[in-house]
C-alpha positions in Angstrom: 0.4 11.7 -36.1 0.6 15.2 -37.7 2.9 16.3 -34.8 5.3 13.3 -35.4 5.4 14.1 -39.1 6.4 17.7 -38.5 9.1 16.7 -36.1 10.5 14.1 -38.5 10.7 16.6 -41.3 12.6 19.0 -39.0 15.0 16.3 -38.3 15.5 15.5 -42.0 16.5 19.1 -42.6 19.1 18.7 -40.0 20.4 15.5 -41.5 21.5 17.2 -44.7 24.0 19.2 -42.6 25.1 16.4 -40.3 25.4 13.4 -42.6 29.2 13.5 -43.2 30.2 14.2 -39.6 30.6 12.4 -36.3 28.9 13.3 -33.0 31.0 11.4 -30.6 33.4 13.9 -29.2 32.7 16.8 -26.8 35.3 19.5 -26.8 34.0 21.7 -24.1 32.0 20.2 -21.2 29.8 22.6 -19.2 30.7 20.6 -16.1 34.1 22.1 -16.4 33.4 25.7 -17.2 30.1 26.6 -15.7 29.3 24.5 -12.7 32.5 24.0 -10.9 31.5 26.5 -8.2 28.4 24.4 -7.2 29.9 20.9 -7.5 32.5 19.0 -5.6 35.2 16.7 -6.9 36.5 13.3 -5.7 38.7 14.8 -3.0 35.9 16.8 -1.4 34.6 15.5 2.0 31.0 15.3 1.0 28.6 12.5 -0.1 27.6 12.6 -3.8 26.4 10.6 -6.7 27.4 11.5 -10.2 25.1 10.5 -13.1 26.5 10.7 -16.6 24.7 11.3 -19.9 25.0 7.7 -20.9 23.2 6.6 -17.7 20.5 9.2 -18.3 19.9 8.1 -21.9 19.5 4.4 -20.9 16.2 5.1 -19.0 15.1 8.3 -20.7 11.8 7.3 -22.4 9.6 10.2 -21.2 9.6 10.0 -17.4 10.6 12.9 -15.3 14.1 13.4 -13.7 13.0 12.4 -10.1 12.0 9.0 -11.6 15.3 8.7 -13.4 17.1 9.3 -10.1 14.9 6.8 -8.1 17.6 4.2 -7.9 20.3 6.4 -6.3 21.1 5.8 -2.6 18.5 7.1 0.0 16.2 8.4 -2.7 12.4 8.0 -3.0 10.5 9.3 -6.0 6.8 9.5 -6.5 4.3 10.5 -9.2 0.8 12.0 -8.8 -0.4 10.4 -12.1 1.3 7.1 -11.0 3.4 6.5 -14.1 6.2 9.1 -13.7 4.9 11.6 -16.2 3.3 14.9 -15.1 3.7 16.0 -11.5 6.6 14.0 -9.8 8.5 14.5 -6.6 11.7 13.3 -4.9 12.8 12.8 -1.3 16.3 12.4 -0.2 17.1 11.2 3.3 13.5 11.7 4.2 13.6 15.4 3.2 11.0 16.4 0.6 11.6 18.2 -2.7 11.2 21.7 -1.2 14.4 21.0 0.7 16.4 19.7 -2.3 18.4 22.6 -3.8 18.4 22.3 -7.6 20.5 24.3 -10.0 20.8 24.2 -13.8 24.3 25.4 -14.9 24.6 26.9 -11.4 21.3 28.9 -11.8 18.7 28.2 -9.1 15.6 26.3 -10.2 13.6 26.0 -7.0 10.5 28.2 -6.9 11.3 31.2 -4.6 8.0 31.0 -2.7 7.1 27.3 -2.5 10.7 26.1 -2.7 9.6 23.3 -4.9 10.8 22.2 -8.3 8.0 21.5 -10.8 9.6 19.2 -13.3 6.3 19.1 -15.3 7.3 22.6 -16.5 10.4 21.2 -18.1 9.3 18.0 -19.9 12.1 15.9 -21.5 14.7 18.1 -19.9 16.8 15.0 -19.3 17.5 14.8 -23.0 19.3 18.1 -22.9 21.2 17.2 -19.7 24.9 16.4 -19.9 25.4 15.2 -16.3 23.9 15.4 -12.8 25.5 15.5 -9.4 23.4 14.7 -6.3 25.0 15.8 -3.0 23.2 14.3 -0.1 23.0 16.3 3.1 23.9 20.0 3.3 26.8 19.6 0.9 28.9 22.5 -0.3 27.6 26.1 -0.8 25.4 26.6 -3.8 23.0 29.2 -5.2 19.3 29.4 -4.2 17.4 28.1 -1.2 19.3 26.2 1.4 19.8 22.4 1.0 18.3 20.5 3.9 18.1 17.1 2.2 20.4 17.3 -0.8 21.7 19.5 -3.7 21.0 18.5 -7.3 23.3 20.1 -9.9 22.4 19.7 -13.5 24.5 20.8 -16.4 23.1 21.1 -19.9 24.7 19.6 -23.1 28.3 20.4 -23.8 29.8 21.6 -27.1 30.4 19.0 -29.7 33.1 19.1 -32.4 30.9 17.8 -35.2 27.4 18.4 -36.4 24.7 15.9 -35.6 21.0 15.2 -35.7 18.8 12.8 -33.8 15.1 12.0 -33.7 13.5 9.9 -31.0 10.2 8.2 -30.5 8.9 6.3 -27.5 5.5 5.1 -26.3 3.8 2.5 -24.3 1.2 2.0 -21.5 -1.5 4.5 -20.8 -1.3 5.9 -24.3 2.1 7.4 -23.5 3.9 8.9 -26.5 7.1 10.9 -26.7 8.8 12.4 -29.7 11.8 14.7 -30.0 14.3 16.1 -32.4 17.9 17.2 -31.5 20.4 18.9 -33.7 23.7 20.6 -33.5 25.8 22.5 -35.9 29.2 21.3 -34.7 32.0 23.9 -34.3 31.9 26.6 -36.9 35.1 28.6 -37.6 38.9 28.0 -37.5 41.0 27.3 -34.5 42.7 30.4 -33.1 39.8 32.6 -33.9 36.3 33.0 -32.5 34.3 29.9 -33.1 30.6 29.1 -32.6 28.3 26.1 -32.1 24.5 25.9 -32.1 22.2 23.2 -30.7 18.5 22.6 -30.2 15.8 20.3 -29.2 12.0 20.2 -29.5 9.9 17.6 -27.6 6.3 16.6 -27.0 5.1 14.1 -24.5 1.5 12.9 -24.0 0.0 10.4 -21.6 -3.3 9.4 -20.1 -1.6 8.6 -16.8 -2.3 5.5 -14.6 -4.8 7.4 -12.4 -8.2 8.2 -14.0 -8.1 11.3 -16.2 -4.5 12.1 -15.1 -3.6 13.2 -18.6 -0.5 15.1 -19.5 0.0 17.2 -22.7 3.6 18.5 -22.5 5.8 20.4 -24.9 9.3 21.8 -24.5 12.1 23.4 -26.4 15.8 23.9 -25.8 18.2 26.2 -27.8 21.8 27.2 -27.2 24.4 29.3 -29.0 28.1 29.2 -28.0 30.8 31.6 -29.0 34.4 30.9 -27.9 38.1 31.3 -28.5 41.1 30.0 -26.6 40.3 31.9 -23.4 36.6 32.9 -23.5 33.3 31.1 -23.7 30.0 32.9 -24.1 27.0 30.6 -24.1 23.3 31.7 -24.4 20.7 29.2 -23.5 16.9 29.3 -23.8 14.6 26.5 -22.7 11.1 26.2 -21.5 7.9 24.2 -21.5 4.2 24.3 -21.6 2.2 21.8 -19.6 -1.5 21.0 -19.4 -2.2 18.3 -16.9 -5.5 17.1 -15.5 -5.3 17.5 -11.8 -4.3 14.3 -9.9 -3.1 15.7 -6.6 -6.2 15.0 -4.4 -5.4 11.4 -3.5 -7.9 8.8 -2.4 -8.9 7.3 1.0 -8.3 3.8 2.3 -11.6 2.3 1.2 -11.2 3.6 -2.4 -7.6 2.4 -2.5 -8.9 -1.1 -1.8 -11.8 -1.0 -4.2 -10.8 1.4 -7.1 -7.2 2.5 -6.7 -7.2 4.4 -10.0 -10.1 6.6 -9.0 -9.5 10.4 -9.3 -11.9 12.7 -7.3 -10.7 15.8 -9.2 -13.6 17.6 -11.0 -16.4 15.7 -9.3 -19.8 17.3 -10.1 -22.8 16.7 -7.7 -26.5 17.5 -8.2 -28.8 19.1 -5.6 -29.3 15.7 -3.9 -25.6 15.1 -3.4 -25.4 12.5 -6.2 -22.3 12.3 -8.4 -23.4 13.1 -11.9 -20.1 13.5 -13.7 -16.7 15.2 -13.9 -15.6 18.6 -15.0 -13.6 18.1 -18.2 -11.3 21.1 -17.8 -10.1 20.5 -14.2 -6.5 21.2 -15.4 -3.3 22.8 -14.5 -2.1 25.0 -17.4 1.3 26.6 -17.0 4.1 27.9 -19.2 7.7 28.6 -18.1 10.5 30.2 -20.1 14.1 30.2 -19.0 17.0 32.3 -20.4 20.6 32.0 -19.3 23.7 33.9 -20.5 27.1 32.5 -19.3 30.4 34.2 -19.8 33.5 32.2 -18.8 37.0 33.5 -19.2 40.5 32.2 -18.5 42.6 35.1 -17.3 45.8 33.1 -17.3 48.0 32.2 -14.4 45.4 29.7 -13.2 42.7 32.3 -12.8 39.2 31.6 -14.2 36.0 33.6 -13.9 32.4 32.9 -14.6 29.5 35.5 -14.8 25.9 34.5 -15.6 22.7 36.3 -16.0 19.3 34.6 -16.0 15.6 35.3 -16.3 12.6 33.0 -15.9 9.1 34.0 -16.8 6.3 31.8 -15.5 2.5 32.2 -16.0 -0.5 30.0 -15.9 -3.5 28.8 -13.8 -5.3 25.8 -12.5 -9.0 25.5 -13.0 -11.4 23.9 -10.5 -15.1 23.1 -10.4 -16.5 23.9 -6.9 -19.7 22.4 -5.7 -22.0 24.5 -3.5 -19.3 27.2 -2.9 -20.1 29.8 -0.2 -20.5 33.3 -1.5 -18.7 34.7 1.5 -15.4 32.9 0.6 -15.4 35.0 -2.6 -16.3 38.3 -0.8 -19.9 38.5 -2.2 -23.2 38.9 -0.3 -26.1 36.5 -0.7 -28.5 37.3 -3.6 -32.3 36.9 -4.0 -33.5 34.5 -6.7 -37.3 34.2 -7.2 -37.8 35.3 -3.6 -35.2 32.9 -2.2 -32.0 33.9 -0.6 -29.0 32.2 -2.3 -25.7 32.2 -0.4 -23.9 29.4 -2.3 -23.5 28.2 -5.8 -21.7 25.8 -8.1 -18.9 27.6 -9.9 -15.7 27.3 -11.8 -12.6 29.2 -10.5 -9.2 29.9 -11.9 -6.2 30.5 -9.7 -3.4 32.3 -11.4 0.3 32.6 -11.0 2.3 35.2 -12.9 5.9 35.6 -11.9 9.3 36.8 -12.9 12.6 35.5 -11.5 15.9 37.1 -12.5 19.4 37.8 -11.3 23.1 37.0 -11.7 25.6 34.5 -10.4 29.3 34.8 -10.4 32.4 32.9 -9.4 36.2 33.3 -9.6 38.5 30.2 -9.4 42.2 30.3 -8.6 44.5 27.3 -8.7 47.6 27.7 -6.6 50.3 25.0 -6.2 48.5 23.3 -3.3 45.4 25.3 -2.9 42.3 25.8 -5.0 40.1 28.7 -4.2 36.6 29.6 -5.4 34.9 32.9 -4.5 31.3 33.3 -5.7 27.8 34.4 -5.1 24.5 35.4 -6.5 21.8 38.0 -6.3 18.3 37.0 -7.4 15.0 38.8 -7.4 11.5 37.2 -7.5 8.2 39.0 -8.2 5.1 36.9 -8.1 1.4 37.7 -8.5 -1.2 35.4 -7.1 -4.9 36.0 -8.0 -8.1 34.1 -8.5 -11.1 34.7 -10.8 -14.6 33.1 -11.1 -15.1 32.0 -14.7 -18.6 30.6 -14.4 -21.3 30.5 -11.7 -24.7 28.9 -11.6 -25.9 31.9 -9.5 -24.3 35.2 -8.9 -23.2 36.2 -12.3 -21.7 39.4 -10.9 -18.9 37.3 -9.5 -17.6 36.3 -13.0 -14.2 37.7 -13.9 -13.9 39.5 -10.5 -10.8 38.7 -8.5 -11.7 37.2 -5.2 -8.0 37.3 -4.0 -5.1 39.3 -5.3 -1.6 39.5 -3.6 2.0 39.9 -4.6 5.1 38.2 -3.2 8.5 39.7 -3.6 11.8 38.0 -2.6 15.4 39.2 -2.7 18.1 36.6 -2.2 21.8 37.4 -2.0 24.7 35.1 -1.1 28.5 35.2 -1.1 30.7 32.2 -0.4 34.4 31.3 -0.4 35.6 27.8 -0.8 39.2 26.4 -0.6 40.7 23.0 -0.7 44.3 22.6 0.5 46.5 19.6 -0.3 48.9 19.1 2.6 50.7 16.2 1.0 49.8 13.0 -0.8 47.8 11.7 2.1 45.9 14.7 3.6 43.7 17.5 2.2 41.6 20.1 3.9 38.4 21.8 2.8 36.8 25.0 4.0 33.6 26.8 2.8 32.0 29.9 4.3 28.7 31.3 3.0 26.7 34.4 4.0 23.1 34.5 2.7 20.5 37.3 3.1 16.8 36.8 2.3 14.1 39.5 2.3 10.6 38.2 1.7 7.4 40.3 1.6 3.8 39.5 0.7 1.0 42.1 0.6 -2.6 41.9 -0.6 -5.8 39.9 -0.2 -5.7 36.1 0.1 -8.5 33.6 -0.2 -11.2 34.0 2.4 -11.0 36.8 1.6 -8.5 37.9 4.2 -5.7 40.5 4.2 -2.2 39.1 4.4 1.0 40.8 5.2 4.4 39.0 5.5 7.6 40.9 6.0 10.6 38.8 7.0 14.3 39.2 6.7 16.9 36.6 7.5 20.7 36.6 7.7 22.3 33.2 7.6 25.9 32.2 8.1 26.7 28.7 6.8 30.2 27.4 7.5 31.5 24.0 6.2 34.7 22.2 7.0 36.2 18.9 6.2 39.3 16.7 6.0 40.2 13.9 3.7 42.9 11.2 4.2 44.1 9.0 1.3 45.7 5.6 1.8 46.5 3.4 -1.1 43.0 2.7 -2.6 41.1 4.2 0.3 39.8 7.7 1.0 38.5 8.6 4.4 36.7 11.9 5.1 35.1 13.8 7.9 33.0 16.9 7.4 30.8 19.4 9.2 28.3 21.6 7.4 25.9 24.2 8.8 22.6 24.9 7.0 19.9 27.5 7.6 16.7 27.9 5.7 13.8 30.3 5.6 10.1 29.1 5.7 8.2 28.9 2.5 5.1 30.8 1.6 2.7 28.1 2.8 4.5 27.9 6.2 4.1 31.6 6.8 0.4 31.5 5.9 -0.2 28.4 8.1 1.6 29.9 11.1 2.5 33.6 11.4 5.0 32.8 14.1 6.9 30.2 12.0 10.7 30.4 12.4 13.7 29.6 10.2 15.2 26.2 10.7 18.8 25.3 11.4 20.8 22.1 10.7 24.2 20.8 11.8 25.3 18.0 9.4 28.2 15.6 10.3 29.4 13.2 7.7 32.0 10.4 8.2 32.9 8.4 5.1 35.1 5.7 3.5 35.6 5.3 -0.2 37.5 2.3 -1.7 38.5 1.7 -5.3 39.9 -1.5 -6.7 40.1 -2.8 -10.3 36.8 -4.5 -10.3 35.2 -3.1 -7.1 34.2 0.3 -5.8 32.7 1.1 -2.4 31.2 4.3 -1.1 30.1 4.3 2.5 29.3 7.0 5.0 27.6 7.7 8.3 25.7 10.9 8.8 24.2 12.7 11.7 21.9 15.6 10.9 20.9 17.6 14.1 18.0 20.1 13.6 16.7 23.0 15.5 13.1 24.1 14.6 13.1 21.7 11.7 10.1 22.5 9.4 9.0 18.9 9.2 6.0 17.8 7.1 2.9 17.6 9.2 1.3 15.1 6.8 -1.3 17.6 5.7 -1.5 19.2 2.3 -3.0 22.4 0.9 -5.6 22.6 -1.9 -3.2 21.9 -4.7 -1.4 19.0 -3.0 1.6 20.9 -1.6 2.8 19.5 1.7 2.4 21.7 4.8 5.2 21.9 7.3 5.7 23.3 10.8 8.5 23.9 13.3 8.9 20.9 15.7 11.8 21.9 18.0 14.6 19.4 18.2 15.0 16.5 15.9 17.7 14.4 14.2 18.5 12.0 11.4 21.2 9.4 11.9 22.0 7.0 9.1 24.4 4.7 7.2 24.6 4.8 3.4 26.5 2.2 1.3 26.9 2.3 -2.4 29.0 -0.2 -4.3 29.9 -1.4 -7.8 30.9 -5.0 -8.4 32.3 -5.8 -11.8 31.8 -9.5 -11.7 33.2 -10.1 -15.2 33.4 -8.2 -18.5 29.7 -8.7 -19.1 28.1 -8.6 -15.7 28.0 -5.7 -13.2 26.1 -5.3 -10.0 25.4 -1.9 -8.3 23.7 -2.2 -5.0 23.0 0.5 -2.4 21.6 0.5 1.1 20.5 3.2 3.5 19.7 2.5 7.1 18.5 5.4 9.3 16.7 6.5 12.4 14.8 9.7 12.1 13.4 11.2 15.3 11.4 14.0 16.8 12.7 14.6 20.3 9.9 14.9 22.9 7.2 15.5 20.4 4.2 17.4 21.9 0.9 17.5 20.1 -2.6 18.5 21.0 -4.7 15.3 20.9 -8.3 14.9 22.2 -8.2 18.4 23.6 -5.0 18.0 25.6 -1.3 18.6 25.0 0.3 15.2 24.9 4.0 14.3 25.0 4.3 11.5 22.5 8.0 11.1 23.3 10.7 10.5 20.6 8.6 9.7 17.5 9.5 8.9 13.9 9.8 11.8 11.6 7.1 11.8 8.9 7.9 10.4 5.4 11.3 9.0 6.6 11.6 5.2 6.1 14.4 3.6 8.1 15.4 1.3 5.3 15.8 2.2 1.6 17.7 -0.2 -0.7 18.4 -0.2 -4.5 20.1 -2.5 -7.0 21.0 -2.5 -10.6 22.2 -5.7 -12.2 23.5 -4.9 -15.7 24.3 -7.6 -18.2 26.0 -6.9 -21.6 26.2 -10.2 -23.5 28.0 -8.4 -26.4 28.9 -4.9 -27.5 25.9 -2.5 -27.8 23.4 -4.8 -26.2 22.5 -4.2 -22.5 20.0 -5.6 -20.1 19.3 -4.3 -16.6 17.2 -5.4 -13.6 16.6 -2.4 -11.3 15.2 -3.0 -7.9 14.0 -0.7 -5.2 12.9 -1.4 -1.6 11.4 1.3 0.6 10.5 0.5 4.2 7.4 1.4 6.0 7.0 5.1 6.9 4.6 7.3 8.9 2.8 10.2 7.3 2.4 11.9 10.7 4.8 12.7 13.5 2.9 11.0 16.2 3.2 7.4 15.0 -0.5 6.7 14.5 -1.1 3.4 12.8 -3.6 4.8 10.3 -0.9 7.2 9.1 1.5 4.5 8.1 2.5 3.7 4.5 3.4 0.1 3.9 6.8 -1.0 2.7 7.1 -1.9 -0.9 9.6 -3.7 -3.2 9.4 -3.0 -7.0 11.5 -4.1 -10.0 12.0 -2.6 -13.4 13.5 -4.3 -16.4 15.4 -2.3 -19.0 17.1 -3.1 -22.3 18.9 -1.2 -25.0 20.5 -2.2 -28.3 22.5 0.0 -30.7 23.0 -0.8 -34.3 25.8 1.1 -36.1 25.3 1.7 -39.8 27.1 3.4 -42.6 24.1 4.8 -44.5 21.6 7.5 -43.7 21.7 6.8 -40.0 25.0 6.7 -38.1 23.3 4.4 -35.5 19.9 3.2 -34.4 19.2 2.7 -30.7 16.3 0.5 -29.6 15.3 0.7 -25.9 12.6 -0.8 -23.7 11.5 -0.5 -20.1 9.1 -2.6 -18.1 8.2 -0.8 -14.9 6.9 -2.7 -11.8 7.8 -6.0 -13.4 6.0 -8.1 -10.8 2.8 -6.0 -10.8 3.1 -4.8 -7.2 0.2 -2.7 -5.9 2.0 -0.1 -3.9 1.7 3.5 -2.6 4.8 5.8 -2.5 3.2 8.9 -1.1 0.2 10.3 0.7 -1.1 12.7 3.3 -2.5 12.6 6.8 -4.6 15.1 8.8 -6.2 15.5 12.2 -9.1 17.7 13.2 -11.1 18.4 16.4 -14.6 17.1 16.6 -16.9 18.9 19.1 -20.2 18.1 17.3 -20.6 14.6 18.7 -20.1 15.7 22.3 -20.0 19.5 23.0 -18.4 18.8 26.4 -15.5 16.8 24.9 -12.9 17.4 22.2 -12.2 14.3 20.1 -9.4 14.3 17.6 -10.4 12.6 14.4 -8.0 11.6 11.6 -8.0 11.0 7.9 -5.5 9.9 5.3 -5.1 10.1 1.5 -3.0 7.9 -0.8 -1.3 8.2 -4.2 -1.2 4.8 -5.7 1.5 4.0 -8.3 1.1 2.2 -11.5 1.0 -1.6 -11.9 3.1 -3.3 -14.5 3.5 -1.1 -17.5 6.0 -0.7 -20.4 7.7 1.9 -22.6 9.5 1.2 -25.9 11.7 3.6 -27.8 13.8 4.1 -30.9 16.4 6.8 -31.5 17.8 7.5 -35.0 21.2 9.3 -35.0 22.6 11.1 -38.0 
C-alpha cells in the first residue's frame, strides 16, 4: 500500500503540469524515424503482423509481451509460473524464443550467449511500447542474432505534442498487483527552433504465480529525452528492471501433474533419511538489467535520411539454489574428516552469477529515389560476460564458502552490413532485394562447473541474401520471396557438443493479400528448408533453458491464414489458422544401445495446427468486449515421436472488456478494463521437456534407453481488473 501511495503522489505532481493539455496527438513516431531499417512496409514480400499501441493497451494488465502476442498467427506462448508473469516464452512456427530476433528501436535485445530474451528483466515494458511488428520466417535483414523463426521489432513511445499524466492500477488472481505512473512534458519550445520533450514511467508488478511459490517481485523504469528541430532528432532513452522471482523452471512429472499440478519442486530440502522436510525460502532468481540508447536521426534533404545509434546494456545478478547432499568433487574440494568420519558430500547453498556488458552502435542511411528506395545499414556490437559460482553456506566444509567453484568469461563480437532496395516497376509490379554480411567471433575461456576447463573459439562469416517480387491487382497483392538465414550456435550448444555446427535455412514464401471495405485477408504458404538445424532435443539445462543439437536435414511446410471480418459497425471477427508439417529427414538416434533410423519424424515442439480468434463487440462508443480463443494441436517434445513425449492439444478462451469514460474535470478520462483468462477452466500444459538416458545397471550386458518428461502446467480460470486515470 505504501508503494501505491508513493506512485499516486508522483502522478499528482505530474497532473499539475498536464491538466490543461491534450494527450491525443503524436507528432513524431519512432516507427518512422528509428526503426525503418529493421521493418517492412505493406509492399514488402514478407509475412508480418503489426500490433498498434491501442491493441497493446487493451490487454496490458501486467502480463509479459509473449502473452500479449499469443493470439497472433502461428504463435504459442508459455509461462513458467503459469499466469503470464515472471519467466515467459514464445514460439513462432515451432521455433523457440532463442530463434526469434528481437530489437527495441533497432537495437538487439537477445542475449548474446543464450540467444534468449528474458522479458522478466523488462516488466511492464508493453506500457512504453508504441508498436510492434512480428515478421514470421527469416524476414528482412535486422541487427543481432539471425532470425530462424521470426523477427520482433518493438518501438518505444513516440513524441506527443501536449503534456500528459497517467496512473494505472490492476490486480487479480494469485495476489497479482500492478501499479504504474506515466508522464510527459509535451513539446517545449517554439517551432522553427530546437524543441524538446521528456517522458517517463515507473512500474511495479507483484504476483504469487499459479505454481506454488512462483512469486514475482518486479520493478521497472523508463525515461526518455528528445531534442529536435525541422531536420534533426536526438533521442536519449534509459530503461531497465529489477526482478526477483522464485524459481519455477523445474517442471513436474506425469504423476504429479495428475495429482498436484501446482507443485513446485524448487528448493526442496531433505533430511538424512531422504524425507522432505521443507523448502528453501530464497530459491530465487535475482537480476538487474539497465539499457541506455542514444538515437540521432537527420534529414539531409533531397530524400536522404540517416540514423546513428549507440547503446549500452549492463546486466548483473544471480540465482540461488539449495543443493541436497552435493558432492565435494563437483566444487573442486577434497573430502574432509569430521569426528573421524570422512565426509565427501554436504547440503549447501550456491549462487550462480552473471555479470555482463553489451554495447555497440547501429546505423542506417535511407534514400528515396523516384522509383527506388534504398537502405544501407549495419551494426557492430560487443558482449563481455562473466560467469561464476560461489558457495554461500555449507553444512560441512566451511572452507568452500565464498570460494568460486567455476569462473569463466565469454566474449562475442558481432558485425553486420546490409543493403536493401525496393524498386517500383509500375503500378502493378515491385521488386525487393536485400543483401547482408554478418561476422561473429565468440570465445569462452576459464573453468566451468565440474570443475572442468572450457575453451571455445569460433568465428563465422555469413552471407544472407533475400529477394522478392510483389504484384498488385485491384484489391489484391501477390508476393513471392526467398530469404537465406545462417545462425551460430548458442553457448549451451557449444558446451553440450564441441563439434556443433552453425545452421542454415532457405525460406520460401508465397502469399496473397486481399483488402475490401469490410474484409481483409492475409494468406501465405511457406517452405523452410534447413541444413544442420539446431533443433530442440527436448532436454533442458539446470536453469530450464532448452538444449539443441544439429539434426542434418529438416523442413517446415505450412499454410497461414489471417483475416478480419467487419460484420457490422459493432461486431468484428479476426480469425487466424496455421497448418503445417514439420519434419526431420531420416532421423537417426541411438536407442537401446543401437543407432536406429526413425525415418521422417515430427520436429519437436512443432504442432501441426495452431488457430486463433478474436471476436470483438462494441455496443457503443468507448465500450468493448472481446472473446479471444486459441487452439494448439498436439506436439512432441522429442524428435523420435515417442508417445510419452507428447503434449496434448488444448483449446483455451479469454474474455476481455474495456470501458472509457471521458470527463472534463481532474481526469481527462478513466479507463476500466478486465480480463478473464482460461474462461472455461481448462487444465492444460503448453510447454515441457523430455530426456533419454542409458540404463546399464539393470543388465550390465544390455543397454536400455529410459525416458522421462517434465511439464509446465498453465493456470486455470483467473482474472485481472484494472483502472487507468488519464490527465
